[in-house]
C-alpha positions in Angstrom: 123.6 70.0 80.7 120.7 72.5 80.1 120.0 75.6 82.4 116.8 75.4 84.3 116.7 79.3 83.6 115.3 80.4 80.3 117.8 82.5 78.1 117.2 86.3 78.1 116.1 87.4 74.8 114.5 90.6 75.5 115.8 93.5 77.6 113.7 96.6 78.3 115.3 99.9 79.4 113.0 102.7 80.5 113.5 106.1 82.0 112.1 109.7 82.2 113.1 111.6 79.0 116.6 112.9 79.5 117.7 110.3 82.2 120.1 108.6 79.6 118.4 105.3 78.7 119.2 105.9 75.0 122.8 106.7 75.7 123.1 103.3 77.8 121.6 101.3 75.0 123.7 102.8 72.2 126.9 102.2 74.0 126.0 98.6 75.0 125.1 97.8 71.6 128.4 99.0 70.5 130.3 97.1 73.1 128.4 93.9 73.1 127.7 92.2 69.7 125.3 89.8 71.3 122.7 92.9 71.7 120.5 94.3 68.9 118.9 97.6 69.5 115.3 97.5 68.4 114.4 100.7 66.6 110.9 102.0 67.4 108.5 104.2 65.2 107.6 107.8 66.2 105.4 110.7 65.0 107.7 113.3 66.8 110.0 115.5 64.9 113.5 114.7 64.4 116.0 116.7 66.7 119.0 118.3 65.1 121.5 115.5 66.0 119.1 112.6 64.8 118.6 110.9 61.3 116.0 108.5 60.0 116.5 105.1 61.6 118.7 106.6 64.4 117.4 106.6 67.1 113.7 106.1 65.6 111.9 105.5 62.3 110.4 108.8 62.0 106.8 108.8 60.5 103.7 110.8 60.0 100.7 110.5 62.5 98.8 109.2 59.4 101.4 106.4 58.5 101.4 105.5 62.2 97.7 105.2 62.4 97.7 103.0 59.2 100.4 100.6 60.6 98.4 100.6 64.0 95.3 99.3 62.0 97.4 96.6 60.2 98.6 95.3 63.8 102.1 96.1 62.8 103.0 97.1 66.3 103.6 94.7 69.1 102.8 97.6 71.3 102.3 101.4 70.9 101.6 104.3 73.0 101.2 108.0 73.3 104.1 109.6 75.2 103.9 113.2 76.0 102.3 114.5 72.7 103.6 112.0 70.3 103.0 108.3 69.3 105.5 105.5 69.6 105.3 102.1 68.7 107.6 98.8 68.3 107.1 96.5 65.4 107.0 92.8 65.3 109.4 92.8 62.5 112.1 94.6 64.5 112.0 92.0 67.3 111.8 89.0 65.1 114.7 90.4 63.0 117.0 90.4 66.1 115.8 86.9 67.2 116.6 85.4 63.7 120.0 86.9 64.1 120.4 85.1 67.4 120.8 88.3 69.3 118.9 89.6 72.4 116.6 92.5 71.7 117.2 95.6 73.6 114.9 98.6 73.5 114.3 101.7 75.4 110.6 102.5 75.9 108.2 104.1 78.5 106.6 102.3 81.3 103.3 101.7 79.5 105.4 99.9 76.8 107.2 97.8 79.6 103.9 96.6 80.9 102.5 95.5 77.6 105.7 93.9 76.7 106.0 92.0 80.2 102.3 90.8 79.5 103.3 89.4 76.1 106.9 88.4 77.0 106.9 87.4 80.7 110.6 86.4 80.6 111.7 90.0 79.5 114.3 91.6 81.8 113.6 95.1 82.7 115.8 98.1 83.9 114.8 101.6 85.1 117.3 104.3 84.8 116.8 107.2 87.3 118.1 110.8 87.2 119.8 111.9 90.4 117.1 114.4 90.9 114.2 116.0 89.0 116.1 119.3 89.0 119.0 117.5 87.3 116.7 115.8 84.8 115.2 119.2 83.7 118.8 120.7 83.2 119.7 117.7 81.2 116.7 117.9 78.9 117.2 121.6 78.5 120.8 121.0 77.6 120.2 118.1 75.2 117.5 120.1 73.2 119.5 123.4 73.5 116.4 125.2 74.5 113.6 124.3 76.9 111.1 122.0 74.9 107.5 123.4 74.9 106.3 120.4 76.8 108.9 120.6 79.4 106.5 120.9 82.4 104.5 117.8 80.9 107.7 115.8 80.7 108.6 116.7 84.2 105.2 115.8 85.6 105.4 112.3 83.6 109.0 111.9 84.9 107.9 112.0 88.6 105.0 109.5 87.7 107.4 107.2 86.0 110.0 107.5 88.8 107.4 106.5 91.2 106.8 103.3 89.3 110.4 102.3 89.1 110.2 99.6 91.8 108.1 97.6 89.0 111.4 96.8 87.2 113.8 94.2 87.8 116.6 96.6 88.5 116.9 100.5 89.1 119.9 102.2 88.3 120.7 106.2 89.2 122.3 107.8 86.6 124.4 110.2 88.6 127.8 109.6 87.0 127.6 108.1 83.4 130.7 106.0 83.5 129.9 104.3 86.8 126.3 103.9 86.1 126.8 102.6 82.7 129.5 100.1 84.1 126.8 98.8 86.8 124.2 98.4 83.7 126.7 96.5 81.6 127.4 94.2 84.5 123.9 93.4 85.0 123.2 92.7 81.3 126.1 90.4 81.3 124.9 88.4 84.2 121.7 88.0 82.4 123.3 86.9 79.2 125.7 84.4 80.9 
């Protein structure tokens, strides 16, 4: 007997920078083999703990512009002072493997994906407060990033739109919050 509900094939996770979305996605892909993390392209500089292809494909602005002109990206956006884009190739690769694609992107990206893939499921990760978010960003980067004020302004705007997502989770305690996130995803994949 076939279910009347369409199978989930795309999960979008968004959050302000530093709220924990990458940590949620990374851990879920380790714990659930049905999930494939879609790696996006960015023009931002690599941080000390990152490497090419993890968590992004790091490319120059010129390369990004060329790919954009060739319609390489399903969607792209400027976030803070950098460009980010998701390729058709990454999504199709996940689906060919029979996996559910999951990605962490910004709110602009979520809206674009929802217009192209209305069946996509969406989760917004909220920090417990803007002050805690600021602490996390500084701790993660080791020093306050030069665009910290821009990030915090953007975070407040993004948090105000969290109601547009299917689910909102406050990341006040990682283990508890991740457990809630995982249960929601498992329900969608059942």
